[in-house]
C-alpha positions as CSV (number, residue, x, y, z in Angstrom):
1,M,0.0,0.0,0.0
2,S,1.5,3.3,-1.0
3,A,1.4,6.6,1.0
4,I,-1.2,8.1,-1.3
5,D,-3.6,5.2,-0.8
6,A,-3.3,5.6,3.0
7,Q,-4.3,9.2,2.9
8,V,-7.5,8.9,0.9
9,P,-10.5,8.0,3.2
10,V,-12.8,5.4,1.9
11,P,-16.5,6.3,2.3
12,A,-18.7,4.0,4.4
13,P,-21.6,2.2,2.7
14,A,-24.9,3.9,3.0
15,A,-26.3,1.1,5.2
16,A,-23.6,1.6,7.8
17,V,-24.4,5.3,8.2
18,P,-27.8,5.9,9.9
19,H,-28.6,9.3,8.4
20,L,-28.0,8.0,4.8
21,E,-30.5,5.2,5.1
22,R,-33.4,5.4,2.6
23,S,-37.0,4.4,3.1
24,S,-38.2,1.4,1.1
25,S,-40.6,3.6,-0.9
26,V,-37.7,5.3,-2.8
27,Q,-36.6,2.0,-4.4
28,N,-33.0,2.0,-3.1
29,T,-31.9,5.0,-5.1
30,T,-29.8,7.7,-3.6
31,N,-29.4,11.3,-4.4
32,P,-25.7,12.2,-4.9
33,V,-26.2,15.7,-3.5
34,D,-27.9,14.3,-0.4
35,D,-25.1,11.7,0.0
36,F,-22.5,14.5,-0.3
37,F,-24.0,16.7,2.3
38,G,-25.2,13.8,4.5
39,Y,-28.7,15.1,5.1
40,T,-32.0,14.1,3.5
41,L,-35.4,15.7,3.9
42,A,-38.2,13.1,4.0
43,S,-40.4,15.4,1.9
44,S,-37.7,16.2,-0.7
45,H,-38.7,13.4,-3.0
46,T,-41.4,14.0,-5.6
47,R,-43.7,11.1,-6.2
48,D,-46.0,12.6,-8.9
49,S,-43.4,14.0,-11.2
50,R,-43.5,12.7,-14.7
51,H,-39.7,12.7,-14.6
52,D,-39.6,10.0,-11.9
53,R,-41.3,7.3,-13.9
54,R,-39.7,5.2,-16.6
55,I,-40.7,6.1,-20.1
56,S,-41.4,3.3,-22.6
57,A,-39.9,3.2,-26.1
58,A,-43.3,4.2,-27.6
59,E,-43.7,7.2,-25.3
60,S,-40.1,8.4,-25.9
61,T,-40.8,8.9,-29.7
62,L,-44.0,10.9,-29.2
63,P,-43.7,14.7,-28.9
64,P,-44.8,16.4,-25.7
65,P,-48.5,17.1,-25.4
66,Y,-49.7,20.4,-27.0
67,V,-50.9,22.9,-24.5
68,E,-52.7,26.1,-25.4
69,A,-50.9,29.2,-24.4
70,P,-52.6,31.2,-21.7
71,E,-54.9,34.0,-22.9
72,Y,-52.6,36.8,-21.7
73,T,-49.7,35.5,-23.9
74,V,-51.7,35.2,-27.2
75,H,-51.0,38.2,-29.4
76,A,-53.0,39.0,-32.4
77,R,-50.7,38.8,-35.4
78,E,-50.3,42.0,-37.3
79,P,-51.6,41.7,-40.9
80,V,-49.0,41.7,-43.6
81,T,-49.5,44.9,-45.6
82,L,-48.1,46.5,-48.7
83,A,-46.5,49.3,-46.6
84,M,-44.7,46.7,-44.5
85,S,-43.2,45.2,-47.7
86,L,-42.3,48.6,-49.1
87,F,-40.5,49.6,-45.9
88,K,-38.5,46.4,-45.8
89,F,-37.6,46.4,-49.5
90,G,-36.9,50.2,-49.3
91,F,-33.5,49.3,-47.7
92,L,-32.6,47.7,-51.0
93,F,-34.3,50.2,-53.3
94,P,-35.1,53.5,-51.4
95,P,-37.8,54.8,-53.9
96,F,-40.0,52.1,-52.4
97,W,-40.2,54.4,-49.3
98,I,-41.7,57.1,-51.5
99,M,-44.4,54.7,-52.5
100,G,-44.9,53.8,-48.8
101,V,-45.4,57.5,-48.0
102,V,-48.1,57.7,-50.7
103,I,-50.1,55.1,-48.6
104,L,-50.4,57.7,-45.9
105,M,-52.6,59.8,-48.2
106,S,-54.6,57.0,-49.7
107,P,-57.8,55.5,-48.1
108,L,-58.1,51.8,-47.4
109,R,-61.3,50.3,-48.7
110,A,-62.7,46.8,-49.2
111,P,-62.5,45.6,-52.7
112,P,-65.7,46.3,-54.7
113,A,-68.0,43.3,-55.2
114,A,-69.7,42.7,-58.5
115,T,-72.2,40.3,-57.0
116,P,-73.2,39.6,-53.4
117,S,-71.7,36.1,-53.7
118,A,-68.3,37.5,-54.8
119,A,-68.1,39.9,-51.8
120,W,-64.9,40.3,-49.9
121,L,-64.9,37.7,-47.0
122,P,-68.6,36.7,-47.5
123,E,-68.4,34.4,-44.4
124,K,-67.9,37.4,-42.1
125,T,-70.5,40.0,-40.9
126,E,-70.2,43.6,-41.9
127,A,-69.0,44.5,-38.4
128,E,-66.2,41.8,-38.5
129,R,-65.1,43.1,-42.0
130,Q,-65.0,46.7,-40.6
131,V,-62.9,45.5,-37.7
132,L,-60.5,43.8,-40.1
133,I,-60.3,46.9,-42.3
134,D,-59.6,49.0,-39.2
135,R,-56.8,46.6,-38.1
136,M,-55.3,46.6,-41.6
137,R,-55.5,50.4,-41.8
138,T,-53.7,50.8,-38.4
139,A,-50.9,48.5,-39.6
140,E,-50.7,50.2,-43.0
141,L,-50.4,53.6,-41.3
142,K,-47.7,52.4,-38.9
143,W,-45.6,51.0,-41.7
144,A,-46.2,54.0,-43.9
145,K,-45.0,56.3,-41.1
146,R,-41.9,54.2,-40.9
147,C,-41.4,54.6,-44.6
148,L,-41.7,58.4,-44.1
149,Y,-39.2,58.4,-41.2
150,A,-36.7,56.3,-43.2
151,L,-37.1,58.6,-46.3
152,V,-36.6,61.7,-44.1
153,A,-33.5,60.1,-42.5
154,L,-32.1,59.2,-46.0
155,V,-32.7,62.7,-47.3
156,L,-31.0,64.2,-44.2
157,V,-28.0,62.0,-44.5
158,A,-27.8,62.8,-48.2
159,V,-28.0,66.6,-47.5
160,I,-25.3,66.3,-44.8
161,I,-23.0,64.4,-47.1
162,A,-23.7,66.9,-49.9
163,V,-23.0,69.9,-47.6
164,A,-19.8,68.3,-46.3
165,A,-18.6,67.6,-49.8
166,W,-19.4,71.1,-51.0
167,A,-17.6,72.6,-47.9
168,T,-14.6,70.4,-48.5
169,L,-14.3,71.3,-52.2
170,R,-14.8,75.0,-51.6
171,A,-12.1,75.2,-48.9
């Protein structure tokens, strides 16, 4: 036996230490953290947790059950509008922002219907269609204002660069 082996203490088996004994209801499993600190709470074990039970091969391949999000986390999606697309593509081709600003001055109306059966969203009532129009108009105005702000910022940057270039060439 070397000097190193003599210095390393050997832990006693769990059955020999009274405070490490487990109840028979835990199925002879030990918690390494409890074993390290040497103290176990009787109520620290969960019995109804789905993580404590063994999962069969069939259950392990299934995805978790779908649960509806609580009502306070559900957000109404903003409708995709022309102004939103014009704002995004305006970074590639800035004249799109000019077309987005024009939307600020144009009214949003439902498409005209030639016949009652060909009406826009015939399954909805007139009030529901009006709510949808209002939501779309709100989104259109928001993105059209962003087009305006982006266009103003672009013009200001261009004016600042032009003035700086003119001042540099004049001096």
